[in-house]
TORKOL-4160 file (C-alpha; in steps of 0.2 Angstrom, whole numbers, padded with zeros to 4 digits, m for minus):
220
<pt num="1" X="m0050" Y="m1047" Z="m0013"/>
<pt num="2" X="m0041" Y="m1060" Z="m0003"/>
<pt num="3" X="m0048" Y="m1061" Z="0014"/>
<pt num="4" X="m0040" Y="m1073" Z="0027"/>
<pt num="5" X="m0054" Y="m1083" Z="0034"/>
<pt num="6" X="m0058" Y="m1101" Z="0035"/>
<pt num="7" X="m0060" Y="m1109" Z="0017"/>
<pt num="8" X="m0078" Y="m1115" Z="0018"/>
<pt num="9" X="m0084" Y="m1098" Z="0025"/>
<pt num="10" X="m0073" Y="m1089" Z="0011"/>
<pt num="11" X="m0082" Y="m1099" Z="m0002"/>
<pt num="12" X="m0099" Y="m1096" Z="0006"/>
<pt num="13" X="m0096" Y="m1077" Z="0007"/>
<pt num="14" X="m0085" Y="m1074" Z="m0008"/>
<pt num="15" X="m0098" Y="m1062" Z="m0016"/>
<pt num="16" X="m0096" Y="m1051" Z="m0001"/>
<pt num="17" X="m0078" Y="m1047" Z="m0002"/>
<pt num="18" X="m0079" Y="m1038" Z="m0018"/>
<pt num="19" X="m0093" Y="m1027" Z="m0014"/>
<pt num="20" X="m0091" Y="m1009" Z="m0012"/>
<pt num="21" X="m0096" Y="m1009" Z="0007"/>
<pt num="22" X="m0083" Y="m1022" Z="0011"/>
<pt num="23" X="m0069" Y="m1013" Z="0002"/>
<pt num="24" X="m0073" Y="m0998" Z="0012"/>
<pt num="25" X="m0074" Y="m1008" Z="0028"/>
<pt num="26" X="m0057" Y="m1016" Z="0025"/>
<pt num="27" X="m0050" Y="m0999" Z="0021"/>
<pt num="28" X="m0057" Y="m0992" Z="0037"/>
<pt num="29" X="m0052" Y="m1006" Z="0048"/>
<pt num="30" X="m0034" Y="m1007" Z="0041"/>
<pt num="31" X="m0032" Y="m0988" Z="0043"/>
<pt num="32" X="m0038" Y="m0990" Z="0061"/>
<pt num="33" X="m0025" Y="m1003" Z="0065"/>
<pt num="34" X="m0011" Y="m0993" Z="0056"/>
<pt num="35" X="m0016" Y="m0976" Z="0065"/>
<pt num="36" X="m0008" Y="m0982" Z="0081"/>
<pt num="37" X="m0024" Y="m0983" Z="0090"/>
<pt num="38" X="m0028" Y="m0998" Z="0101"/>
<pt num="39" X="m0041" Y="m1008" Z="0091"/>
<pt num="40" X="m0048" Y="m1025" Z="0098"/>
<pt num="41" X="m0047" Y="m1039" Z="0095"/>
<pt num="42" X="m0029" Y="m1042" Z="0088"/>
<pt num="43" X="m0030" Y="m1042" Z="0069"/>
<pt num="44" X="m0027" Y="m1060" Z="0068"/>
<pt num="45" X="m0042" Y="m1064" Z="0078"/>
<pt num="46" X="m0055" Y="m1053" Z="0069"/>
<pt num="47" X="m0062" Y="m1069" Z="0061"/>
<pt num="48" X="m0059" Y="m1081" Z="0075"/>
<pt num="49" X="m0078" Y="m1086" Z="0076"/>
<pt num="50" X="m0077" Y="m1091" Z="0058"/>
<pt num="51" X="m0059" Y="m1100" Z="0058"/>
<pt num="52" X="m0064" Y="m1111" Z="0073"/>
<pt num="53" X="m0081" Y="m1116" Z="0067"/>
<pt num="54" X="m0083" Y="m1120" Z="0049"/>
<pt num="55" X="m0100" Y="m1118" Z="0041"/>
<pt num="56" X="m0103" Y="m1136" Z="0038"/>
<pt num="57" X="m0100" Y="m1140" Z="0056"/>
<pt num="58" X="m0111" Y="m1125" Z="0063"/>
<pt num="59" X="m0124" Y="m1132" Z="0075"/>
<pt num="60" X="m0128" Y="m1117" Z="0086"/>
<pt num="61" X="m0127" Y="m1099" Z="0084"/>
<pt num="62" X="m0125" Y="m1086" Z="0098"/>
<pt num="63" X="m0125" Y="m1068" Z="0093"/>
<pt num="64" X="m0116" Y="m1054" Z="0101"/>
<pt num="65" X="m0116" Y="m1035" Z="0097"/>
<pt num="66" X="m0097" Y="m1030" Z="0097"/>
<pt num="67" X="m0081" Y="m1036" Z="0104"/>
<pt num="68" X="m0075" Y="m1032" Z="0122"/>
<pt num="69" X="m0067" Y="m1014" Z="0122"/>
<pt num="70" X="m0056" Y="m1016" Z="0137"/>
<pt num="71" X="m0038" Y="m1022" Z="0136"/>
<pt num="72" X="m0035" Y="m1041" Z="0135"/>
<pt num="73" X="m0053" Y="m1046" Z="0133"/>
<pt num="74" X="m0058" Y="m1048" Z="0115"/>
<pt num="75" X="m0053" Y="m1064" Z="0106"/>
<pt num="76" X="m0065" Y="m1064" Z="0091"/>
<pt num="77" X="m0078" Y="m1075" Z="0100"/>
<pt num="78" X="m0094" Y="m1066" Z="0107"/>
<pt num="79" X="m0095" Y="m1067" Z="0126"/>
<pt num="80" X="m0078" Y="m1076" Z="0127"/>
<pt num="81" X="m0061" Y="m1070" Z="0135"/>
<pt num="82" X="m0044" Y="m1078" Z="0135"/>
<pt num="83" X="m0039" Y="m1090" Z="0148"/>
<pt num="84" X="m0033" Y="m1080" Z="0163"/>
<pt num="85" X="m0044" Y="m1065" Z="0161"/>
<pt num="86" X="m0059" Y="m1063" Z="0173"/>
<pt num="87" X="m0075" Y="m1068" Z="0165"/>
<pt num="88" X="m0086" Y="m1052" Z="0162"/>
<pt num="89" X="m0102" Y="m1051" Z="0171"/>
<pt num="90" X="m0113" Y="m1058" Z="0156"/>
<pt num="91" X="m0102" Y="m1073" Z="0154"/>
<pt num="92" X="m0103" Y="m1076" Z="0174"/>
<pt num="93" X="m0123" Y="m1076" Z="0171"/>
<pt num="94" X="m0121" Y="m1087" Z="0156"/>
<pt num="95" X="m0111" Y="m1100" Z="0167"/>
<pt num="96" X="m0124" Y="m1098" Z="0181"/>
<pt num="97" X="m0138" Y="m1103" Z="0169"/>
<pt num="98" X="m0128" Y="m1118" Z="0163"/>
<pt num="99" X="m0125" Y="m1124" Z="0181"/>
<pt num="100" X="m0144" Y="m1122" Z="0185"/>
<pt num="101" X="m0150" Y="m1129" Z="0168"/>
<pt num="102" X="m0138" Y="m1144" Z="0167"/>
<pt num="103" X="m0133" Y="m1146" Z="0186"/>
<pt num="104" X="m0114" Y="m1145" Z="0183"/>
<pt num="105" X="m0101" Y="m1133" Z="0192"/>
<pt num="106" X="m0098" Y="m1116" Z="0185"/>
<pt num="107" X="m0083" Y="m1114" Z="0175"/>
<pt num="108" X="m0070" Y="m1101" Z="0181"/>
<pt num="109" X="m0062" Y="m1101" Z="0163"/>
<pt num="110" X="m0069" Y="m1088" Z="0151"/>
<pt num="111" X="m0062" Y="m1095" Z="0135"/>
<pt num="112" X="m0076" Y="m1102" Z="0125"/>
<pt num="113" X="m0064" Y="m1109" Z="0111"/>
<pt num="114" X="m0070" Y="m1127" Z="0115"/>
<pt num="115" X="m0088" Y="m1122" Z="0111"/>
<pt num="116" X="m0083" Y="m1115" Z="0094"/>
<pt num="117" X="m0073" Y="m1131" Z="0090"/>
<pt num="118" X="m0089" Y="m1141" Z="0094"/>
<pt num="119" X="m0099" Y="m1131" Z="0081"/>
<pt num="120" X="m0106" Y="m1116" Z="0091"/>
<pt num="121" X="m0103" Y="m1100" Z="0080"/>
<pt num="122" X="m0099" Y="m1086" Z="0093"/>
<pt num="123" X="m0103" Y="m1071" Z="0082"/>
<pt num="124" X="m0102" Y="m1053" Z="0086"/>
<pt num="125" X="m0112" Y="m1042" Z="0074"/>
<pt num="126" X="m0097" Y="m1030" Z="0073"/>
<pt num="127" X="m0080" Y="m1038" Z="0073"/>
<pt num="128" X="m0069" Y="m1023" Z="0078"/>
<pt num="129" X="m0069" Y="m1010" Z="0091"/>
<pt num="130" X="m0058" Y="m0995" Z="0097"/>
<pt num="131" X="m0052" Y="m0997" Z="0115"/>
<pt num="132" X="m0064" Y="m0990" Z="0129"/>
<pt num="133" X="m0077" Y="m0985" Z="0116"/>
<pt num="134" X="m0092" Y="m0996" Z="0114"/>
<pt num="135" X="m0099" Y="m0999" Z="0097"/>
<pt num="136" X="m0086" Y="m0987" Z="0089"/>
<pt num="137" X="m0085" Y="m0997" Z="0074"/>
<pt num="138" X="m0103" Y="m1000" Z="0072"/>
<pt num="139" X="m0112" Y="m0993" Z="0056"/>
<pt num="140" X="m0095" Y="m0996" Z="0046"/>
<pt num="141" X="m0102" Y="m1012" Z="0037"/>
<pt num="142" X="m0098" Y="m1026" Z="0048"/>
<pt num="143" X="m0116" Y="m1028" Z="0051"/>
<pt num="144" X="m0120" Y="m1031" Z="0033"/>
<pt num="145" X="m0106" Y="m1044" Z="0033"/>
<pt num="146" X="m0111" Y="m1053" Z="0048"/>
<pt num="147" X="m0129" Y="m1054" Z="0041"/>
<pt num="148" X="m0123" Y="m1061" Z="0026"/>
<pt num="149" X="m0115" Y="m1075" Z="0036"/>
<pt num="150" X="m0131" Y="m1079" Z="0045"/>
<pt num="151" X="m0141" Y="m1079" Z="0029"/>
<pt num="152" X="m0128" Y="m1091" Z="0022"/>
<pt num="153" X="m0132" Y="m1102" Z="0038"/>
<pt num="154" X="m0150" Y="m1100" Z="0035"/>
<pt num="155" X="m0150" Y="m1109" Z="0019"/>
<pt num="156" X="m0146" Y="m1124" Z="0030"/>
<pt num="157" X="m0157" Y="m1133" Z="0043"/>
<pt num="158" X="m0157" Y="m1140" Z="0060"/>
<pt num="159" X="m0147" Y="m1126" Z="0068"/>
<pt num="160" X="m0151" Y="m1119" Z="0085"/>
<pt num="161" X="m0150" Y="m1100" Z="0086"/>
<pt num="162" X="m0148" Y="m1093" Z="0104"/>
<pt num="163" X="m0154" Y="m1075" Z="0103"/>
<pt num="164" X="m0151" Y="m1066" Z="0118"/>
<pt num="165" X="m0158" Y="m1047" Z="0119"/>
<pt num="166" X="m0168" Y="m1037" Z="0107"/>
<pt num="167" X="m0152" Y="m1034" Z="0096"/>
<pt num="168" X="m0149" Y="m1052" Z="0093"/>
<pt num="169" X="m0167" Y="m1056" Z="0091"/>
<pt num="170" X="m0169" Y="m1045" Z="0076"/>
<pt num="171" X="m0158" Y="m1058" Z="0067"/>
<pt num="172" X="m0173" Y="m1070" Z="0068"/>
<pt num="173" X="m0178" Y="m1062" Z="0052"/>
<pt num="174" X="m0165" Y="m1070" Z="0043"/>
<pt num="175" X="m0169" Y="m1088" Z="0050"/>
<pt num="176" X="m0183" Y="m1101" Z="0043"/>
<pt num="177" X="m0190" Y="m1105" Z="0060"/>
<pt num="178" X="m0199" Y="m1120" Z="0053"/>
<pt num="179" X="m0182" Y="m1129" Z="0049"/>
<pt num="180" X="m0172" Y="m1123" Z="0063"/>
<pt num="181" X="m0174" Y="m1120" Z="0083"/>
<pt num="182" X="m0174" Y="m1102" Z="0087"/>
<pt num="183" X="m0172" Y="m1098" Z="0106"/>
<pt num="184" X="m0176" Y="m1080" Z="0112"/>
<pt num="185" X="m0173" Y="m1072" Z="0129"/>
<pt num="186" X="m0167" Y="m1056" Z="0137"/>
<pt num="187" X="m0148" Y="m1052" Z="0137"/>
<pt num="188" X="m0138" Y="m1061" Z="0151"/>
<pt num="189" X="m0130" Y="m1044" Z="0157"/>
<pt num="190" X="m0134" Y="m1040" Z="0175"/>
<pt num="191" X="m0146" Y="m1027" Z="0170"/>
<pt num="192" X="m0158" Y="m1040" Z="0162"/>
<pt num="193" X="m0153" Y="m1058" Z="0167"/>
<pt num="194" X="m0166" Y="m1058" Z="0181"/>
<pt num="195" X="m0180" Y="m1054" Z="0169"/>
<pt num="196" X="m0179" Y="m1071" Z="0160"/>
<pt num="197" X="m0161" Y="m1076" Z="0155"/>
<pt num="198" X="m0160" Y="m1086" Z="0172"/>
<pt num="199" X="m0171" Y="m1101" Z="0170"/>
<pt num="200" X="m0172" Y="m1100" Z="0151"/>
<pt num="201" X="m0164" Y="m1117" Z="0149"/>
<pt num="202" X="m0158" Y="m1114" Z="0132"/>
<pt num="203" X="m0143" Y="m1126" Z="0134"/>
<pt num="204" X="m0153" Y="m1141" Z="0138"/>
<pt num="205" X="m0166" Y="m1136" Z="0124"/>
<pt num="206" X="m0152" Y="m1134" Z="0112"/>
<pt num="207" X="m0144" Y="m1151" Z="0116"/>
<pt num="208" X="m0161" Y="m1160" Z="0115"/>
<pt num="209" X="m0165" Y="m1153" Z="0098"/>
<pt num="210" X="m0147" Y="m1158" Z="0092"/>
<pt num="211" X="m0149" Y="m1175" Z="0098"/>
<pt num="212" X="m0167" Y="m1177" Z="0091"/>
<pt num="213" X="m0160" Y="m1172" Z="0074"/>
<pt num="214" X="m0145" Y="m1184" Z="0074"/>
<pt num="215" X="m0131" Y="m1173" Z="0080"/>
<pt num="216" X="m0120" Y="m1174" Z="0095"/>
<pt num="217" X="m0125" Y="m1163" Z="0110"/>
<pt num="218" X="m0113" Y="m1148" Z="0115"/>
<pt num="219" X="m0102" Y="m1150" Z="0130"/>
<pt num="220" X="m0106" Y="m1134" Z="0138"/>
């Protein structure tokens, strides 16, 4: 099956594209877009996380659950919204932690493309969603595909995994913690951020680890 995804990821994940689950997933997603339903993100943005961050350049992984499901928000990068869209509460809390951790002003632009271009894989476990219905495309096969992507990364070393919340933390099972840095805390949503996300200092820890291993720090 020919999948329009960045070439290094295409090579790494080639075996997935011909598996039954992925063929069924593709048929389902294509049908959802063609049905006239509002599906997010735009079809061309489904693989944005991969397209902006080739596997060889990936230095940090942040895992979300599924795309934003309200108009204008989803852009194929977890936690990110396009320029001009008000940052959602979880992203506001991420910016607050960056400000407190690194001592810099909070951003008002919710577009995290500049993170992805520096090697931050902003990966949702599920890559599509129906408008207004959270997790509506969960259990259709995306999770198997994105787990395969994490497993592919796990064959490499010196990558920082920022796992926020119990769902993301389950992905640690795919990662060799002796060869990579795994940072865990609660989700940055308003429901949980005060129980450990604020003060976690993940951004400074990630940059210190990258520098210690000969990589450029991320400009958060």
